[in-house]
N, C-alpha and C positions, 0 to 999 in steps of 0.2 A: 655813711647809712641813709639814702638816704628814703623815707616813710610816705608812701603814696593813702590819700584817702580812699580811692578803690583799691587797694589791695590788704586793707587794716577791717580785721576781727572786733577786736575789743579795743577801748579804750580809758583805761582804768577800770574799767568795767567788776563793782562786787558782787564776788561771789564767793555765796555762802548755804549754798544749794543745791541739784544739780540744772545749767540752766544752758541753752543756746547760746556763743556769740550775742552779740545787740545788733551785730553787720555784719552780714553774708558777701560773699566775693562775685558780683556778674560778669565772666567770663566775656557775655556780650557787650557789655563798658568796656571792661583793664581787659582789651584785646590783645592778643600775642604774647600774654604774659615768658616774659624772660629770653623774648626773642634778640639774639647777638648777644646773650649770656650764658657764659655754659652753666651756670646755676643756680637755683634759687630756693634760699634758705625763707622757713617758718618760724618765724622766733613766738615764744610765749615766755613772757614775759609777769613777773609777779612784783606790783608795784606799791604796796603796802602790805604788812604785816601779817601772815594770816594767823590767826587766833584761835581756841578749840577749846572750851573745859577740860577735855578729860585729852587731850594732848594727842589724844590719834584719830585724827580727822586725815584724810586725803583728797586734794584734789586731785584726775587725771584729764589731761585734754586730746582729744581724740579732734583731727583732721576729716571732716566731712564731705560729699557732695553727695547735687543730686541734679534731676534733668530738669525742678522748678524750685522757687525760690523758697516753699512751703514745708520740702522739706519729709513730705510723706513717706518716700523710700530710702529715705537717707544709707548711702551708701560708707560705710569708715574704707577711707583712704590710708592711714599711719594712727592709731595710739601709742601716746607717750609714755612715757616711765612716771610715777607720780609727785606731783608737790606735796613733800609729808607735813604734817602737821607744825605748828610753829616754825612754819620755811619766816624768812628774813628778805624784806622787800630790798629784789637786789638779782635774786633767783631766777636765773634765766636756762632755760631750754630751747637749743639753736637744734632746728632740723632740717638736714636736704632735704628736699623731695623732690622725689624721682619722677623723670618724664615716660617710665615704664607704666605710671598707676593709671587706674582707668578714670582721667578726670572728664565729669561732665560740665555744665554749662553753670552750673552753680556750687560753692565750695563753703563752711561751714566750719569753724572749729563750736564743738561740747564741752563741757564741765563738768564730769559728774563726779559728784562726792560718795564717801563712805568714811563710816568707823564713825562718824561721831556726832560730835556739835559744836559745826562750824561758825564761829564767832564774826570774823572779818578775813578779807583778804581781798585785794583786786586786781588782773589784771591785765594786761599789754598785750595781742595779738595781731601779725602784721606776716605777708611776706616781701621782701627784700631781696634785691638782686643778692647784696652782699656782706655777708656778715662779720660787721666788724668789731664785736666782744662789746660794743658799747654799756657800761652799766645803767643799770632802768632804777633811779632812786628814789626814794616812797614818799606818796601823794604829799604835798605840806612842805616841801625845803623852801628855803631860799637860799641867795647867794647873795653874798655881800663884799 
C-alpha cells in the first residue's frame, strides 16, 4: 500500500474534541483519483490508544466534500462506525469509496466526539488504491 501526501487527511493527529482533519484533499491537485484502478479506499486508523476518564467516549469520522477549502457548506458523503472508548492503537476502519457519491473539489475527514471526556487518541486517515490491511502501530514504538 502506497500512502500519498496529496491524499492524506490526518497523520498522527491528536483528537480529543470534535475537529476537522489537519489536511484536505484538493482534487484539483490530486487529479484523477483512482483512474485505472477498480476501487479506492479511505483508511481511518487509530495510532495512539484512546483514553477517557469515564470510559464512554466515542469518535465518529465522516468524509465530507465541498466546493471550497473552507468547507462552509460541507456535504457528508459517508459516516463511519464509531471508535469506542478505550480503543487501542491499531484499530483500523477500511471504507470502500463509491464512484456514485457526489464528490466536489475538496474532501476532508471530520472527527466528532461524543459522551465523555476524551483524554488521548491519535488518528491517521488517507485514501489508497489498495487496502492491504496493514497494522498501524502506536506512536513512539521502536524496532530493534
